[in-house]
C-alpha positions in Angstrom: 149.1 94.4 102.3 147.0 97.0 100.4 148.7 99.3 98.0 147.3 102.8 97.9 149.9 104.8 95.9 151.7 103.2 92.9 154.6 104.6 91.0 155.3 103.2 87.5 158.5 104.1 85.7 158.5 104.2 81.9 161.0 104.9 79.2 158.6 104.4 76.4 159.9 100.9 75.4 157.5 98.1 74.6 158.4 96.4 77.9 157.8 99.5 80.0 154.4 99.7 78.2 153.6 96.3 79.6 154.7 97.5 83.1 152.3 100.5 82.6 149.4 98.3 81.7 150.1 96.1 84.8 150.2 99.2 87.0 147.0 100.5 85.5 145.2 97.2 86.1 146.5 97.1 89.7 145.5 100.8 90.4 142.0 100.1 89.0 141.5 96.9 91.0 142.8 98.4 94.2 141.4 101.9 93.9 145.0 103.2 94.3 146.5 106.5 93.1 149.0 106.2 90.2 152.0 108.3 89.3 153.6 107.7 86.0 157.3 108.7 85.9 159.8 109.1 83.1 163.4 110.1 83.7 165.0 112.3 81.1 168.8 111.8 81.0 171.4 114.5 81.3 174.2 115.0 78.8 177.5 113.5 79.7 180.3 116.0 80.5 182.2 114.7 77.5 179.4 116.0 75.3 179.1 119.3 77.1 182.8 119.9 76.6 184.4 120.2 80.1 185.8 123.6 79.3 186.5 123.1 75.6 184.9 124.8 72.6 181.7 122.9 71.6 179.0 123.3 69.2 176.2 124.7 71.4 173.7 124.2 68.6 174.3 120.5 68.6 174.0 120.3 72.4 170.7 122.3 72.3 169.4 120.0 69.6 170.2 116.9 71.7 168.5 118.5 74.7 165.4 119.5 72.8 165.2 116.0 71.3 165.4 114.5 74.8 162.7 116.8 76.1 160.4 116.0 73.1 160.9 112.3 73.7 160.1 112.4 77.4 157.0 114.5 76.7 155.9 112.0 74.0 156.4 109.2 76.5 154.3 111.0 79.2 151.6 112.0 76.6 151.3 108.3 75.5 151.2 107.1 79.1 148.5 109.6 80.1 146.4 108.6 77.1 146.8 104.9 78.0 145.7 105.7 81.5 142.7 107.7 80.4 141.6 104.8 78.0 141.9 102.4 81.0 139.7 104.7 83.1 142.4 105.4 85.6 143.3 108.8 86.9 147.1 109.2 86.9 149.6 112.0 87.5 152.4 112.1 85.0 155.8 113.3 86.1 159.2 113.9 84.5 162.5 114.0 86.4 165.9 114.9 85.0 168.8 112.7 86.2 171.9 110.9 84.9 170.8 108.0 87.1 167.2 106.9 86.4 167.3 104.5 89.4 168.1 107.3 91.8 165.3 109.4 90.3 162.8 106.6 90.6 163.8 105.9 94.3 163.6 109.6 95.2 160.2 110.0 93.5 158.8 107.0 95.4 160.2 108.3 98.7 159.1 111.9 98.3 155.6 111.0 97.2 155.2 108.1 99.8 154.5 105.5 97.1 154.0 102.1 98.5 154.7 100.1 95.3 157.1 100.7 92.4 156.2 99.0 89.1 158.8 98.8 86.4 160.1 96.8 83.5 162.9 94.2 84.0 165.1 96.2 81.7 164.9 99.4 79.6 165.8 100.4 76.1 169.4 99.4 76.6 168.5 96.0 78.1 169.7 92.6 76.8 166.2 91.5 75.7 165.3 89.4 78.7 168.7 87.7 79.3 169.7 89.9 82.3 168.0 92.1 84.8 168.7 95.7 83.8 171.1 97.6 86.0 168.7 100.4 86.8 166.0 97.8 87.8 168.6 96.0 89.9 169.5 99.2 91.7 165.8 100.0 92.4 165.2 96.5 93.7 168.2 96.5 96.1 167.7 100.1 97.4 164.0 100.5 97.5 162.3 100.8 100.9 159.0 99.7 99.3 158.0 96.6 97.3 159.0 96.6 93.6 157.0 94.7 91.0 159.2 93.8 88.0 157.4 93.1 84.7 158.9 91.0 81.9 
């Protein structure tokens, strides 16, 4: 099986950086296209207020911080790809469920391999497979390479 279009998901963590490096090495060795994806979370309804009076300034600050963080993640990933000599497209999706965003990106772009870390920022440092990774593994229609 030859992979031609790889998708790597990153949250900026050290472990997802390892997944990015693995995806870059694969893309370079195979001559494959590479998409780098980060998923920016949405605010829970409890923070938005569900009809109650809320401090919109605080909500805007949280949203701006999330936007800045996701942009920094993509900028760092793009620079890493450039240093590796791999042309990559960087993409941001906004979703409360990162696994669903990863799966939709892979489907909509006809990616034939997903590369991701075994767990994200909230993971239990290698003890368990992260829940988002588990969902991608069980629901993906293409192979998934999990990096530890």
